C-alpha positions in Angstrom: -56.0 -13.5 18.5 -59.5 -12.1 19.6 -62.6 -11.7 17.7 -62.1 -7.9 17.5 -58.3 -8.2 16.7 -59.3 -10.5 13.7 -61.9 -8.2 12.4 -59.3 -5.4 12.6 -56.9 -7.4 10.8 -59.2 -8.3 8.2 -60.4 -4.8 7.7 -57.0 -3.4 7.0 -56.5 -6.3 4.4 -59.6 -5.4 2.8 -58.3 -1.6 2.8 -55.0 -2.7 1.3 -56.4 -4.4 -1.7 -58.9 -1.7 -2.3 -55.8 0.5 -2.2 -54.1 -1.5 -4.6 -51.3 -2.9 -2.0 -50.3 -6.5 -2.3 -50.4 -7.8 1.2 -47.8 -10.6 0.2 -45.2 -8.1 -1.4 -45.6 -5.7 1.5 -44.7 -8.7 3.7 -41.7 -9.3 1.4 -40.8 -5.6 1.5 -40.8 -6.0 5.0 -38.6 -8.9 5.4 -36.3 -7.2 3.2 -36.2 -4.3 5.2 -35.4 -6.3 8.1 -32.5 -7.9 6.6 -31.2 -4.5 5.6 -31.6 -3.3 9.3 -29.9 -6.3 10.5 -26.9 -5.8 7.9 -26.8 -2.3 8.9 -26.1 -2.9 12.6 -22.9 -5.1 11.7 -19.6 -3.6 13.0 -17.5 -2.3 10.1 -14.6 -4.7 10.8 -16.9 -7.8 10.3 -18.1 -6.3 7.0 -14.6 -5.7 5.9 -13.9 -9.2 6.4 -16.4 -10.2 4.1 -15.3 -7.7 1.6 -12.0 -9.3 1.6 -13.4 -12.8 1.3 -15.7 -12.0 -1.6 -14.0 -9.1 -3.5 -10.5 -8.3 -2.5 -9.3 -12.1 -2.6 -9.8 -11.9 -6.5 -7.7 -8.8 -7.2 -3.9 -8.3 -7.4 -4.0 -5.5 -5.1 -6.5 -7.0 -2.7 -4.0 -7.2 0.5 -3.0 -3.3 -0.3 -6.6 -2.0 -0.4 -7.3 -4.0 3.1 -4.3 -2.2 4.6 -5.5 1.1 3.3 -8.9 0.5 4.8 -8.2 -0.6 8.3 -4.5 -1.6 8.5 -2.3 0.0 11.2 -2.4 3.4 9.3 -5.9 2.5 7.7 -8.3 5.3 6.9 -11.2 3.7 8.7 -9.1 2.1 11.3 -10.9 4.3 14.1 -14.2 3.0 13.0 -13.3 -0.8 13.1 -16.0 -1.3 16.1 -18.7 0.9 14.8 -21.9 0.1 13.0 -21.3 0.6 9.4 -24.6 2.4 8.8 -23.6 5.1 11.6 -20.4 6.1 9.7 -21.2 9.5 8.2 -19.8 11.7 5.5 -18.3 13.8 8.2 -16.4 10.8 9.7 -14.8 10.1 6.6 -13.9 13.9 5.7 -12.4 14.1 9.3 -10.4 10.8 9.0 -9.0 12.1 5.3 -8.3 15.4 6.6 -6.3 13.7 9.4 -4.4 11.4 7.1 -3.5 13.9 4.6 -1.5 15.9 7.0 0.9 13.1 7.2 0.6 11.7 3.9 -1.2 13.9 1.1 -0.9 11.6 -2.1 -1.5 8.5 0.5 -4.7 9.9 1.5 -6.0 10.2 -2.1 -5.1 6.7 -2.6 -6.7 5.5 0.6 -9.6 7.5 -0.2 -10.4 5.6 -3.6 -10.0 2.4 -1.8 -12.9 3.6 0.9 -15.2 4.8 -2.0 -14.8 1.3 -3.8 -15.6 -0.4 -0.4 -18.5 1.7 0.2 -20.0 1.3 -3.3 -19.8 -2.6 -2.6 -21.8 -2.2 0.4 -24.5 -0.4 -1.3 -24.6 -3.1 -3.8 -25.0 -5.6 -1.2 -27.6 -3.8 0.4 -25.8 -3.3 3.5 -26.1 0.5 3.7 -28.5 2.6 1.8 -25.9 5.2 0.5 -22.0 5.7 0.2 -20.8 8.3 2.9 -17.7 8.8 1.0 -19.1 9.2 -2.5 -19.0 12.9 -2.5 -15.7 13.5 -0.6 -13.0 15.1 -2.5 -9.6 14.2 -2.8 -7.5 16.2 -0.3 -4.4 16.7 -2.2 -3.4 17.6 -5.9 -1.6 15.2 -7.9 1.2 16.3 -10.5 2.6 14.1 -13.3 6.0 12.7 -12.5 8.1 14.7 -14.4 11.2 14.8 -12.4 14.6 13.5 -14.2 18.2 13.8 -13.8 20.7 15.2 -16.1 23.7 12.9 -17.1 26.0 14.7 -14.8 23.2 14.5 -11.9 22.9 11.0 -12.6 26.7 9.9 -12.1 27.0 11.9 -9.2 24.1 10.0 -7.7 25.8 6.7 -9.0 28.9 7.7 -7.4 27.3 8.2 -4.2 25.7 5.0 -4.3 29.0 3.0 -4.0 29.3 4.0 -0.3 26.1 2.4 0.5 27.5 -0.9 0.6 25.1 -4.3 0.4 22.3 -4.6 -0.2 21.5 -1.1 -1.3 24.4 0.1 -3.2 24.4 -2.5 -5.8 20.4 -2.7 -5.6 20.0 1.3 -6.3 22.9 0.9 -9.1 21.0 -1.9 -10.7 17.7 0.0 -10.7 19.8 2.6 -12.8 21.1 0.0 -15.3 18.1 -2.0 -15.3 15.1 0.7 -15.0 12.3 -1.7 -13.9 10.1 -0.9 -10.9 11.7 -0.8 -7.5 10.0 -4.0 -6.0 10.5 -6.0 -9.1 14.3 -5.6 -8.7 14.6 -5.7 -5.0 12.7 -8.8 -4.8 14.6 -10.9 -7.5 15.2 -14.5 -6.6 18.4 -16.2 -8.1 15.6 -18.7 -9.8 14.7 -16.0 -12.4 18.0 -15.2 -13.4 20.2 -16.9 -16.3 23.5 -15.0 -16.0 25.5 -17.7 -18.4 22.6 -19.5 -20.3 24.7 -22.1 -22.2 27.8 -20.7 -20.9 27.3 -17.1 -22.7 27.1 -14.3 -20.6 26.2 -12.3 -23.8 22.8 -13.7 -23.7 22.1 -13.2 -20.0 18.4 -12.9 -19.1 16.1 -12.2 -16.2 12.5 -13.9 -16.4 10.2 -12.0 -14.7 7.2 -13.8 -14.2 3.4 -12.1 -14.2 2.8 -12.5 -10.7 5.4 -10.0 -10.0 4.8 -7.3 -12.5 2.6 -4.5 -12.3 0.8 -5.3 -15.7 0.5 -9.0 -14.7 2.6 -9.8 -18.1 5.6 -12.4 -17.9 8.6 -10.3 -19.4 11.9 -11.3 -20.4 14.5 -8.9 -19.3 17.8 -8.6 -21.4 20.9 -8.1 -19.0 24.1 -6.1 -20.0 27.2 -7.1 -18.8 27.2 -4.2 -16.3 23.9 -5.5 -14.8 25.5 -9.0 -14.4 28.5 -7.7 -12.6 26.2 -5.9 -10.3 23.9 -9.0 -9.7 27.3 -11.2 -9.1 28.6 -8.6 -6.6 25.5 -8.7 -4.8 25.2 -12.6 -4.7 28.8 -12.9 -3.5 28.5 -10.2 -0.7 29.6 -11.5 2.5 26.5 -9.7 4.2 24.2 -11.6 2.3 23.0 -14.9 3.9 24.2 -17.6 1.5 21.4 -19.9 1.7 18.9 -17.1 0.8 16.8 -17.5 -2.3 16.9 -13.9 -3.0 19.7 -11.6 -4.7 19.0 -8.6 -2.0 18.2 -10.1 1.4 19.5 -9.3 5.1 17.4 -12.0 6.9 17.6 -14.8 4.2 14.1 -15.5 4.5 12.7 -12.4 2.9 13.9 -9.8 0.1 15.4 -6.5 1.4 13.2 -3.7 2.9 14.0 -0.2 4.3 14.1 1.6 1.1 13.4 4.9 2.6 16.2 4.8 5.3 18.6 3.8 2.7 17.5 6.8 0.3 17.8 9.3 3.2 21.3 8.1 3.8 21.9 8.4 0.1 20.9 11.9 0.1 23.0 12.7 3.2 25.9 11.3 1.3 25.3 13.3 -1.9 24.8 16.5 0.4 28.0 15.9 2.4 30.0 15.7 -0.9 28.4 18.5 -2.2 29.3 20.8 0.9 32.9 19.5 1.0 33.3 20.5 -2.8 31.9 23.6 -2.1 34.1 24.2 0.9 37.1 23.5 -0.9 36.1 26.1 -3.8 35.3 28.7 -1.3 31.7 28.5 -2.3 28.1 27.5 -1.0 27.0 23.9 -1.7 23.7 23.8 -3.5 21.3 20.8 -2.4 20.1 18.5 -5.0 16.2 18.9 -6.0 14.3 16.3 -4.2 13.8 13.0 -6.1 12.7 9.6 -5.9 14.0 6.2 -6.7 11.1 6.2 -9.3 12.5 8.9 -11.2 15.5 6.9 -12.1 12.9 5.2 -14.5 11.9 8.6 -16.0 15.5 9.6 -16.1 16.3 6.6 -18.4 13.5 7.1 -20.6 14.7 10.7 -21.2 18.4 10.1 -21.5 17.7 6.7 -23.7 16.0 9.0 -26.3 18.1 11.9 -26.1 21.8 10.3 -25.7 21.2 7.1 -27.6 18.5 8.1 -29.8 16.6 5.0 -28.8 13.2 4.6 -30.3 10.4 5.4 -27.7 8.4 2.1 -28.7 11.4 0.1 -27.5 11.9 2.3 -24.2 8.2 1.5 -23.4 8.8 -2.3 -23.7 12.0 -2.0 -21.6 9.9 -0.2 -18.8 7.3 -2.5 -19.3 4.6 0.3 -20.1 1.8 -0.1 -22.2 2.8 0.7 -25.7 2.0 4.7 -25.6 4.5 5.6 -28.4 2.0 4.7 -31.1 -1.3 6.6 -31.6 -3.0 3.7 -33.1 -5.5 1.9 -30.6 -5.6 -1.0 -32.8 -1.6 -1.4 -32.7 -1.6 -1.1 -29.0 -4.3 -3.9 -29.0 -2.6 -6.3 -31.5 1.1 -5.7 -31.6 2.5 -7.9 -28.8 6.0 -8.1 -30.0 8.4 -8.3 -27.3 11.1 -6.4 -29.2 13.7 -8.5 -27.4 16.8 -8.0 -29.4 16.0 -4.0 -29.9 15.8 -4.2 -26.1 19.0 -6.1 -25.8 20.8 -3.4 -27.9 19.5 -0.2 -26.0 20.4 -2.0 -22.7 23.8 -2.8 -23.9 24.0 0.6 -25.0 22.8 2.4 -21.9 25.1 0.5 -20.0 28.2 1.4 -22.0 27.0 5.0 -21.7 27.1 4.5 -17.8 30.3 2.9 -17.7 32.1 5.4 -19.8 30.7 8.4 -17.7 31.6 6.9 -14.7 35.1 6.0 -15.9 35.4 9.7 -17.1 34.7 11.1 -13.7 37.0 8.9 -11.9 39.8 10.2 -14.1 39.2 13.7 -13.3 
């Protein structure tokens, strides 16, 4: 630095001091700004790797979140190699709009994951603001309220008999034991005690916390009908005998392909309706759209209406938070499993299904 440059630098420092600016703090802020600028030049995919390592790896749904962000159909997949600071609100809006064209509700879910990720980036001083913060959900969601009448449920039950292994017994089991689909579909033999102590009346399925949505372990009482369906599946010729899973086609993994099986079931129901309508000289009426999850709502409704079951017991069967009581204190401190009450309701429910199925076979 020459003499004139040194004098100029000294003059600038004097001016900064006179103006109340701390030169050292100014240097620190410049250093922080340089760090932020370097972070902002990082590619989205690299930042996502850090997000997964630091944040998502601690969450039960972390893998789902990563897939929603930049997986095969991830909302941000198109921006994977783009500098994260250059992603705009318009980019997010456009990505959400395109996603919503093929999966309206899925777009809502993916947008929520993007907002959480971008908020984390702001907290880490990687970006100045969240480009997704004010982006609205593209689709209106309705509360699930679809449930089947008993007649409709038994029509579905009968049609399931044509599916064969694995989906015939699996879907029927989802009616008899109204747990969540993946919890039932991925049952390993190790979780089942179909005849504990040689007593089939005490059959139980012990579901570990790692496999429940609420992350709570649960003992599920099994009625004789549930045991019969499980034994049928285990003994099915199509099932790989060395598989640890009740429902498996590969042996190494639990069954998949629910959507395809559900479409096949819908076709069977429609074909049966058309055949019956033709025999009566009428026109077939299609069954209103329904999902496998609706079987849980159906159980909750019919168990209360047909069996007079206590809604608190039904909540426990479904492994819901105890919504039946309006007392927050009761919901917090009442941890009773209501196991024997659940066993009785499950037996009554299975007996109702068996009676109704037999009645329709005799027609």
